[in-house]
Structures are given as structure tokens and as C-alpha cells.
C-alpha atoms as one frame of an Amber mdcrd trajectory, in Angstrom:
protein
  20.855  -7.965  16.514  19.146  -5.183  17.412  16.183  -5.591  19.480  12.964
  -3.732  17.969  11.404  -1.162  20.281   7.862  -2.182  21.559   5.596   0.040
  23.873   2.524  -1.247  25.349  -0.144   1.003  26.327  -3.274  -0.390  28.589
  -6.382   1.639  28.482  -7.007   4.003  31.883  -9.978   6.193  32.757  -9.754
   9.894  31.401  -7.676  11.379  28.513  -5.075   9.256  26.923  -3.888  12.172
  24.401  -0.618  12.578  26.285   0.129   9.009  27.010  -0.033   8.358  23.107
   2.002  11.368  22.312   4.870  10.328  24.578   4.869   7.029  23.049   4.802
   8.047  19.480   7.723  10.764  20.670   9.744   8.206  22.250   9.659   5.817
  19.444  12.718   4.981  17.299  12.884   3.386  13.762  11.074   0.023  13.720
   9.025   0.429  16.568   5.549  -1.005  17.584   2.939   0.706  19.876   0.702
  -2.055  20.998  -2.591  -1.022  22.365  -4.246  -3.590  24.992  -7.876  -4.478
  23.926 -10.228  -1.826  25.768 -11.907   1.645  25.052  -9.353   4.417  24.980
 -10.793   8.294  24.754  -9.194  11.222  23.373  -9.932  14.823  23.868  -8.518
  17.997  21.982  -7.506  19.969  25.088  -3.707  18.733  25.548  -3.416  17.410
  22.066  -0.563  18.709  19.877  -1.347  21.257  16.923  -0.325  21.177  13.432
  -1.579  23.147  10.587  -2.855  20.924   7.807  -4.050  21.936   3.984  -6.093
  18.808   3.707  -7.471  18.594   0.263 -11.184  18.295  -0.475 -11.293  19.191
   3.183 -11.096  22.095   5.479  -7.573  23.385   5.908  -6.815  24.978   9.423
  -4.807  24.272  12.697  -5.616  20.562  13.843  -5.385  19.011  17.306  -3.944
  15.731  16.443  -4.464  12.464  18.821  -1.915  10.110  17.046   0.784  12.472
  15.469   3.373   9.949  13.511   5.564  12.834  12.046   8.912  12.054  10.365
   8.907   7.908  11.393  10.121   4.947  10.251   8.812   1.571  10.421   6.387
   2.536  13.122   3.148  -0.045  13.832   0.318   0.848  15.650  -0.911  -2.645
  16.551  -4.427  -2.196  18.336  -5.599  -5.547  19.170  -9.271  -4.915  18.698
  -8.671  -1.380  20.742 -11.633   0.818  20.681 -10.665   4.526  20.117 -13.398
   7.115  21.203 -12.692  10.582  20.230 -14.409  13.997  21.654 -14.602  17.290
  19.973 -12.693  18.684  17.210  -9.560  16.695  16.629  -7.793  14.679  14.020
  -7.243  11.056  15.338  -3.927  10.309  12.754  -1.932  12.409  11.266   0.947
  10.304   9.279   3.348  12.994   7.563   6.747  12.633   6.068   6.932   9.314
   7.255   7.956   5.866   5.603   6.555   2.153   6.451   3.656   2.994   8.684
   1.570   0.214   9.670  -2.199   0.808  11.386  -3.586  -2.484  12.528  -6.697
  -3.793  14.160  -8.467  -1.056  15.776 -11.583   1.105  15.535 -12.239   4.678
  15.432 -15.334   6.644  16.615 -16.591   9.788  18.161 -18.876   9.771  21.571
 -20.672  12.608  20.056 -20.731  12.404  16.124 -20.697  15.411  14.280 -23.921
  14.624  12.332 -27.245  13.885  14.065 -30.401  11.671  13.071 -34.026  11.641
  13.702 -36.960   9.495  13.023 -39.914  11.038  10.861 -43.278  11.065  12.774
 -45.128  12.960  10.438 -45.215  14.734   7.420 -47.436  17.081   5.027 -47.354
  19.563   2.529 -46.276  22.314   4.798 -43.126  20.187   6.506 -41.860  16.968
   8.268 -42.107  16.112  11.911 -39.278  14.667  13.839 -38.407  12.968  17.053
 -35.136  12.859  18.203 -32.785  10.984  20.956 -31.790  14.197  22.507 -29.232
  12.401  24.720 -27.505  11.082  21.764 -28.231  14.101  19.847 -28.412  17.231
  21.865 -29.663  20.565  20.291 -31.740  23.643  21.016 -33.929  25.931  19.301
 -33.489  29.750  19.072 -36.372  31.432  17.235 -36.812  29.142  13.744 -33.344
  27.817  14.174 -32.160  24.610  15.402 -28.543  24.796  16.789 -26.688  21.009
  17.684 -24.832  21.276  20.284 -21.239  19.082  20.327 -18.387  18.650  22.623
 -16.883  21.987  22.330 -18.630  22.996  19.197 -22.442  23.626  18.148 -23.470
  24.327  14.615 -26.844  24.760  12.569 -27.460  22.389   9.461 -24.630  23.638
   6.762 -25.785  20.916   3.951 -29.209  20.146   4.869 -30.967  17.139   5.709
 -30.597  13.304   4.249 -33.201  10.738   4.185 -32.788   6.747   4.962 -34.760
   3.950   5.065 -34.407   2.208   8.352 -35.200  -1.452   6.892 -33.080  -1.270
   4.064 -30.388   0.966   5.549 -29.846   2.783   2.266 -31.063   6.382   1.130
 -34.667   6.634   0.512 -35.242   6.206  -3.318 -35.149   9.648  -5.317 -34.663
  11.732  -2.281 -31.860  13.449  -3.168 -30.594  15.963  -0.753 -32.637  17.893
   1.750 -35.746  15.662   0.163 -35.407  17.479  -2.966 -34.466  20.885  -2.230
 -30.413  20.482  -2.617 -28.698  22.531   0.054 -31.110  25.363   1.357 -29.192
  28.129   3.388 -31.774  27.869   6.042 -34.254  25.161   7.241 -36.918  26.840
   9.373 -37.742  24.817  12.586 -40.693  24.969  15.246 -40.096  23.162  18.506
 -43.042  20.670  19.257 -41.926  19.650  22.683 -40.936  16.419  24.040 -37.860
  16.315  21.689 -39.982  16.734  18.912 -39.183  19.218  16.043 -41.131  20.166
  12.875 -39.305  21.491   9.893 -41.049  23.897   8.003 -41.174  24.029   4.199
 -42.255  22.436   1.082 -40.165  19.215   0.452 -40.743  17.764  -3.265 -40.020
  14.306  -1.729 -41.828  13.789   1.544 -40.332  11.023   3.661 -42.378   8.311
   5.167 -43.275   7.732   8.983 -40.270   5.966  10.191 -37.924   6.780   7.770
 -34.613   8.815   9.390 -33.425  11.989   8.565 -29.822  12.587   9.011 -29.160
  16.198  10.075 -26.035  17.511   8.226 -24.635  20.385  10.563 -20.878  20.330
  10.251 -17.880  20.935   7.512 -15.156  18.988   6.642 -12.768  19.927   9.461
 -12.103  16.540  11.142 -10.973  13.703   8.847 -10.325  10.527  10.659  -6.765
   9.598   9.120  -4.726  12.244   7.541  -1.660  10.845   5.535   0.939  13.409
   3.654   3.956  13.094   1.615   4.449   9.609   3.355   5.445   6.400   1.755
   4.417   2.607   2.252   1.290   2.833   4.643  -0.732   0.229   5.275  -3.869
   0.062   7.363  -5.370  -3.262   8.180  -8.496  -4.266   9.769  -9.285  -0.675
  10.783 -12.764   0.185  11.358 -13.930   3.745  10.904 -17.217   4.168  12.421
 -17.038   8.258  11.960 -15.247  11.027  11.186 -16.420  15.025  10.640 -14.554
  14.715   6.956 -13.152  11.823   5.201 -12.314   8.595   6.728  -8.897   8.568
   5.241  -7.531  11.301   2.845  -4.122  10.798   1.223  -2.159  13.504  -0.642
   1.301  12.920  -2.383   1.956   9.805  -0.872   3.260   6.554  -2.352   1.900
   3.058  -1.871  -1.156   2.932   0.228  -3.009   0.039   1.029  -6.259  -0.799
   2.990  -7.005  -4.242   3.585  -9.797  -5.823   5.672 -11.332  -2.564   7.018
 -14.386  -0.962   6.940 -16.230   2.239   6.904 -19.562   1.581   8.719 -21.921
   3.080  11.279 -21.952   2.404  14.874 -24.563   1.433  17.197 -28.281   2.755
  15.840 -26.442   5.239  13.575 -27.280   5.265   9.904 -24.440   7.613   8.890
 -20.619   6.864   8.982 -18.419   9.354   7.773 -19.613  13.034   6.914 -17.905
  12.699   3.337 -16.029  10.010   1.456 -14.764   7.027   3.096 -11.379   7.426
   1.325  -9.916   9.652  -1.052  -6.549   9.688  -2.640  -4.969  13.089  -4.268
  -1.872  13.234  -6.293  -0.576   9.856  -5.058   1.752   7.443  -6.879   2.839
   3.890  -6.828  -0.059   1.774  -6.126  -3.457   2.004  -4.260  -4.802  -0.747
  -3.035  -8.463  -1.451  -1.582  -8.851  -4.921  -0.743 -11.624  -6.910   0.959
 -12.992  -3.662   2.522 -16.531  -2.588   3.429 -17.695   0.830   2.896 -21.017
   2.111   3.705 -23.512   4.733   4.971 -21.017   7.437   4.148 -22.570  10.773
   3.026 -20.267  10.807  -0.028 -18.344   8.434  -2.143 -16.623   5.183  -1.007
 -13.422   6.378  -2.849 -12.145   9.174  -5.058  -8.557   9.028  -6.673  -7.217
  11.947  -8.733  -4.900  14.496  -9.135  -5.579  18.685  -9.373  -5.527  21.284
 -12.312  -4.111  24.302 -11.449  -5.055  27.395 -13.589  -2.384  29.550 -15.146
  -3.096  33.021 -13.677  -0.001  34.779 -15.536   2.818  33.941 -17.800   5.778
  35.606 -15.913   8.597  34.899 -18.506   9.873  32.743 -21.357   9.956  29.691
 -18.580   7.896  30.897 -15.684   4.314  30.903 -14.947   1.833  31.704 -11.664
  -0.778  29.016 -11.291  -3.726  29.236  -9.366  -5.489  26.498  -7.089  -8.941
  27.124  -7.799 -11.363  25.307  -5.647 -11.468  26.625  -2.089 -10.664  23.145
  -0.546  -7.403  22.814  -2.548  -6.021  25.858  -0.921  -2.604  25.490   0.255
  -2.181  21.830  -1.538   1.374  21.319  -2.949   1.314  21.479  -6.834   4.670
  19.834  -7.384   7.986  19.537  -6.260  11.357  20.090  -8.514  11.682  17.397
 -11.103   8.034  16.504 -11.618   6.365  16.362 -14.982   3.726  18.907 -15.785
   0.993  18.718 -18.605  -0.297  21.688 -20.150  -4.007  20.969 -20.885  -6.372
  23.305 -23.023  -9.295  24.051 -20.261 -11.873  23.735 -22.911 -11.031  20.264
 -24.530  -9.063  18.577 -21.572  -6.549  17.720 -23.996  -2.562  18.111 -22.960
  -0.545  19.713 -25.646   3.152  19.639 -24.009   4.957  18.649 -20.884   7.779
  20.511 -18.975   9.974  19.468 -15.942   9.783  21.811 -12.752  13.033  23.433
 -11.628  11.847  25.408  -9.126   8.363  26.054  -6.994   7.872  29.292  -5.203
   5.104  29.361  -3.255   3.203  32.680  -3.084   0.564  31.896  -0.545  -2.176
  29.267  -0.428  -3.732  29.849  -3.821  -1.025  31.113  -5.773   2.482  29.694
  -6.895   5.385  30.193  -9.404   6.441  27.411 -11.493   9.781  27.648 -13.098
  10.398  25.030 -15.571  13.505  23.391 -17.251  12.213  23.829 -20.672  11.034
  27.220 -22.580   7.141  27.515 -22.251   5.321  25.844 -25.391   3.824  28.168
 -28.176   0.048  28.899 -27.485   0.429  28.550 -23.897  -1.989  31.111 -22.374
  -3.701  32.378 -18.970  -6.765  30.083 -18.288  -4.879  26.844 -19.682  -4.644
  24.287 -16.844  -1.700  22.098 -15.053  -1.471  18.717 -14.179   1.605  16.738
 -12.366   2.197  13.913 -14.332   4.822  12.295 -11.626   2.109  11.748  -9.153
  -0.359   9.634 -10.609  -1.114   6.178  -9.159  -2.016   2.451 -10.230  -5.091
   1.364  -8.485  -6.401  -2.029  -7.575  -9.576  -2.467  -5.780 -10.686  -5.905
  -5.199 -13.255  -8.082  -3.029 -14.569  -4.570  -1.708 -18.328  -4.187  -0.680
 -19.609  -0.436  -1.336 -23.224   0.402  -0.184 -26.077   2.480   1.329 -24.294
   5.771   0.394 -25.003   9.268  -0.595 -23.896   9.736  -4.318 -21.535   7.705
  -6.213 -19.416   4.728  -5.719 -15.756   4.743  -6.779 -14.454   7.865  -8.509
 -11.457   7.374 -10.587  -9.484   9.609 -12.740  -5.795   8.438 -12.640  -3.769
   7.655 -15.631  -2.295   4.891 -14.177  -3.056   1.035 -14.587  -6.543   0.610
 -12.932  -8.003  -2.860 -12.031 -11.624  -2.931 -10.582 -12.589  -6.938  -9.908
 -14.703  -9.114  -7.841 -16.435  -6.167  -5.982 -20.006  -5.671  -4.954 -21.361
  -1.989  -5.607 -24.948  -0.382  -4.822 -24.984   3.480  -4.496 -27.439   6.096
  -4.999 -25.560   7.407  -7.931 -23.131   5.590 -10.486 -21.301   2.645  -9.202
 -18.265   3.727 -10.838 -17.766   7.322 -12.343 -14.842   8.290 -14.331 -14.808
  12.197 -15.017 -12.399  14.864 -15.198 -12.921  18.699 -15.228 -11.572  22.074
 -15.306 -14.497  24.139 -14.238 -15.786  22.852 -10.633 -13.663  20.791  -8.667
 -10.461  20.561 -10.932  -9.985  17.243 -10.536  -7.627  15.788 -13.144  -6.454
  12.137 -14.601  -7.568  11.095 -18.035  -7.479   7.201 -17.642  -4.959   4.852
 -19.827  -5.749   1.648 -18.784  -8.982   0.470 -16.876 -10.057  -3.124 -16.295
 -13.506  -3.704 -14.675 -14.754  -6.976 -14.429 -16.303  -9.851 -12.264 -18.042
  -7.278 -10.433 -21.714  -7.404  -9.153 -23.609  -4.103  -9.494 -26.870  -3.552
  -7.449 -29.234  -0.873  -7.716 -27.649   2.602  -8.691 -28.617   5.877  -9.579
 -31.696   6.107  -7.389 -30.795   9.099  -5.770 -30.454  12.801  -7.314 -29.911
  12.832 -11.273 -26.721  14.570 -10.945 -25.341  11.779  -9.081 -24.993   9.834
 -12.328 -26.296   8.658 -15.734 -25.644   5.478 -15.690 -24.250   2.604 -13.436
 -21.193   2.837 -15.058 -20.824   6.767 -15.770 -17.659   8.270 -18.201 -18.569
  11.615 -18.303 -15.442  13.919 -18.544 -16.671  17.428 -18.421 -16.056  18.699
 -21.998 -17.934  21.105 -23.985 -18.343  19.321 -27.193 -16.729  16.105 -27.170
 -17.468  15.603 -30.716 -15.371  18.124 -31.936 -12.153  17.295 -30.049  -9.193
  16.356 -31.975  -8.760  13.035 -29.650 -10.521  11.358 -26.860  -9.782  12.386
 -23.176 -10.233   8.880 -21.732  -8.652   5.595 -23.155  -8.512   1.844 -23.058
 -11.587   0.894 -20.864 -12.351  -2.719 -20.829 -16.054  -3.544 -18.990 -16.192
  -7.243 -18.893 -18.082 -10.233 -17.154 -19.471  -8.094 -14.862 -23.344  -8.494
 -13.458 -25.782  -5.722 -13.334 -28.661  -6.859 -10.958 -30.377  -3.717 -10.985
 -33.791  -1.373 -11.350 -31.848   1.267 -13.175 -32.187   0.891 -17.257 -28.994
   2.735 -18.146 -26.109   0.622 -18.019 -23.119   2.622 -19.453 -22.817   6.241
 -20.548 -19.354   6.912 -22.091 -18.280  10.254 -23.325 -14.758  11.003 -25.178
 -13.196   7.381 -25.027 -11.024   5.750 -27.483 -10.858   1.909 -27.254 -14.105
   1.058 -25.249 -15.055  -2.342 -24.635 -18.406  -3.595 -23.308 -18.522  -7.402
 -23.306 -20.172 -10.598 -21.800 -22.240  -8.481 -19.053 -24.837 -10.156 -17.529
 -28.203  -8.032 -16.382 -31.070  -8.945 -14.186 -33.744  -6.887 -12.283 -32.863
  -6.191  -8.552 -36.611  -6.527  -7.788 -36.642  -3.234  -5.476 -37.119   0.215
  -6.759 -38.333   0.814 -10.388 -36.043   1.973 -13.090 -36.264   5.759 -14.077
 -38.589   5.807 -16.918 -36.760   8.672 -18.893 -33.763   6.201 -19.412 -34.440
   4.077 -22.326 -30.741   3.167 -23.365 -28.754   0.595 -21.792 -25.485   2.155
 -23.567 -24.753   5.334 -24.761 -21.849   6.753 -26.114 -20.830  10.510 -27.118
 -17.781  11.302 -29.010 -16.099   7.974 -28.493 -13.842   6.051 -30.965 -13.337
   2.313 -31.427 -15.841   0.774 -29.399 -16.812  -2.971 -29.153 -20.104  -3.256
 -27.541 -21.952  -6.581 -27.179 -25.325  -6.018 -29.262 -27.308  -8.287 -26.496
 -27.017  -8.618 -22.682 -27.288 -11.888 -21.100 -29.877 -12.238 -18.312 -28.543
 -13.119 -15.055 -30.362 -16.108 -13.722 -33.567 -15.785 -15.530 -34.564 -17.392
 -19.026 -32.562 -17.629 -22.199 -34.015 -14.573 -23.755 -31.343 -11.427 -24.109
 -32.069  -8.033 -23.163 -31.425  -5.754 -26.340 -28.602  -3.270 -26.262 -28.763
  -0.439 -28.582 -25.825   1.844 -28.425 -26.962   5.208 -29.194 -24.078   7.524
 -30.035 -25.524  11.333 -29.314
């Protein structure tokens, strides 16, 4: 019987990058790299390089600390090891591999890609901040603040974001940049003694003691990037920070994340700079079980495919397609043998399916697809295509998602979806089921979604565009009532508890066979509900709906809160 290879690494002072690289290079099939307990530091200087087209992040030549490429059966076992990264580096790349397991370690950065400061004053003309300059170094040139990192420096790119240090949650109704969205420039004045004034009129002034997170880095350094790999597991992996998404997987089969956390370290109120996890064009099953996602500056998870737009019809069997959103540049469309749906970009309804015979990559934006069958009648430029061969089942159980900017779980996949036993509180919708062919081009009309026994805390207390209701089903269709069929199907929302100040529990557009049954509702006792929202359940262009006429009050009296479904 062949002995399995086991390589043990102990922490030493200085850069561990080459030591880890050599260990991975020497690993055969079914090997284990065991990291002894302790703190490991990684720098980009001697890291290997790999060009990565990372969906919903920035593509580019990346320095990689753990390049796990074309490996089988490799386990990285951490024993509680703390992995500290410096500068612009991607901690883990798992590509063209299978049966990779990451276990029991944490990922963090010595100098994070965002900064934070304490509000010490505010008025109609600006906000005064105090920085811990040792933790978040910066300098001021003219009226511009420049944040200094390890090998990088940046001005704010996405403005600022306000957190309440007592609740550790976003400040109620503050939205992005205190109600100003994403300003191109925020003028500053140096007040001395590590104090800075943000000049301007902010609709949502913070209170003294609030924490402002300064967002000054693009999505260039995700924590863990999975690409074209099968059967990947993450267990007890804590991601305290990343300059991009914590975990991003594309064209992967079977990914499981269990007993893991995306959570800030130390005194920080921010974890990852954008989504905690993200899955693009995956298949098999995506599992998120007993995980914690908090304080990331975007959603805990987004599961979707990609609509690519038809640029031109070449012949009876071929089209040229375009990846429209700049953060989908270079991402594969599909492979020979994959099934592609042809979709009307206005109604989002598919009307034909074709099998890919050949893919000719023209460049990062355009590809020529040749099909086994002839193109259907009526196909035209501007229609979009969706890869039906890369759509996963999804299981989210026992997870906590809270205190983050924007929404909760974004779910657009036609696979079987089960969301049970979770606690979700987000500044936007707790669950958002959408689909669009005009902005992010994220595909995946759902066919089977079961949402049950979850507890929804306060939701929709941030910017209005983050969600109409705790559960927001809103495919971007111009006029859902004129569609010949519904976009989404078979969504059951049963036996959940809504402990929220938000009065709108469900918004549903273009769903056939929608059930909202045996759910309980009660106030959270926190921020007041939005007085402009009066309907608990609103439907638009839906068919075959079954909605309870009353909601039971959770842990209160026997009085029932009236639900008046409104079909706009």
C-alpha cells in the first residue's frame, strides 16, 4: 500500500512564500501539507505569477502565495495557523485541480486594503475624523487624502461607509458615502494630530463615535480563487480580510464551505472589501453550512451564471458573443458539448437551446461560438445566451449573515435550492432572487427554491436600491405583465420568522407557483420601519400564488398581522 505524502511546515521569521511554493511543487497525488500552529507571513516579492480572469473582480497578472494548479487530492491542514499577507497578493489559487481541501487556518492582511476612522464631529459642511495612523497610514496632498499600503497607495475609489460601533452594523439609512453614493472625489482638510475633515454636504450625517470605513482599493486581491476545479472543500477557514472577494469560484463543480467565518479581526469593523463568497457558472452542488458572514462590504454570497450578448450572426451555425460587463472580461463562456440557451433580452425568456461544437476566443471581450444545430428562426443581435450546463444546486444551512453592506444571499440558479435554518440580517434584502441582461448580466432563472425555518432580523435599512423587501424577487424585466411566461418558478417560503422593523416582507415579480405560508412576524425593537412601505407582500406579474391571509405574531399576542397581497 502506497504511503501518503505528508509535508510539515513550521513558521519562521520573514517571508514564507518560497517555502510554501516548494512544498506545493513537490506534492504528488493525495498529499497533505501540514502547517504547524503559529503565524506565517507572505509577501508578493518572490511569489509566482499567474494571469487570472476573475469574474466580478479585476483581471490581471496576480502574485500567488499558494498556487495549487493541476493537483489531485491535496490537503492544506492548518491546525489553527494564522496566515498574514502583505501587499497585493492572492493567498490561494486553486486551478485545474480536484479533491482539494483547505482546513483550519485564517487569512488576514497586516495592512488591510481599506481604512477606518472615528467620527469626532459633523455639521452641514462636513465630517471630522480621527485616524489610528499606525494602523491606517495616509498622507494629504492638497485636498486629497492618499492611503499608504505595502507596495500600494490609493485615494478613495468607492467613497466611505458608516458603521455603528455598538451594534457593529451599518448605520441606519446611511447608504453609500453618507447618502452621496460613489463620489468621484471627496475633498479633505488636514486638521493635524491625525485628524481629517471631509468637506461636503452629506445627507446622512453620522454621530460622534461612528466608524467611517474609507474604501480605497479596487477588487484586485481576492482571498481564495477557484477556477475549473472539482470537489473543493473549505472547513474551519476564517477569512478576516481580502482586497476583493473572500472566496470566488468559477466553472467549478462541487464546492463546500463548512464551519468557516468571514469576520473582521482586531478592532476593524470591516472584513472583505466586497462579497464574502461568490460562485459563477458552477455546477454540482454549492454547500454553505454552519458559516458566519459578517461586516463584508457587499453580499455574503452571490450564485449566478452570465448572460453573454450576441454581437453578430456569422453563419447558419455560428455567432460572435460579447461579455458586456467589464468585470466579466476574459471569463470563459463555455466549452464544446455545453448547452446554451438563446434568451430574449427584453423578456428574459429563453426560446431555443443549442449545443456548442467549438469555441474560438477572439479576445477577452468577444468569442465565436459554433453550434451543432442550426441557429433558430428569429435570433438577432442583442439577444443573450446562457450556459445551461454550468448551473449548480445550492444548499445554505445553519449560517449567520449580518452587519454587512447591501444584500444577503443573491440566488440565481435553475438548480435545486434549499435555504434552511439560517439567521440573516442585512442592510438590504436578506434574500434577493433577480436576473438581468442590462447591467451585471447575471443569469439563472430559478426553478426550485425552498426557504424555510430561517430567522430574518432587521433588513432593508440601508440604501433603497439594496432591496424592496426582506425577500426580494425582482428580475429586471421591462414589463412582467406582458410576458408570455414567468421568469422564475416554484418558490416556497414557509415557516420562517421575520423579526424585523421592515414592514415589507416579500416582493415578487414574474414568479409562477409562489407559496408564502405559515410565516411569523414580530418587531425587532430596533430602527423604525420605512413609513413609505405599507404592504407586507407585493406581487407583480405572478401566476399561481398561494399566500397566507394572516401572519402569526412571533412571541407576542394571538393577534394576527394582516397581509394584503397587492398585485401591482
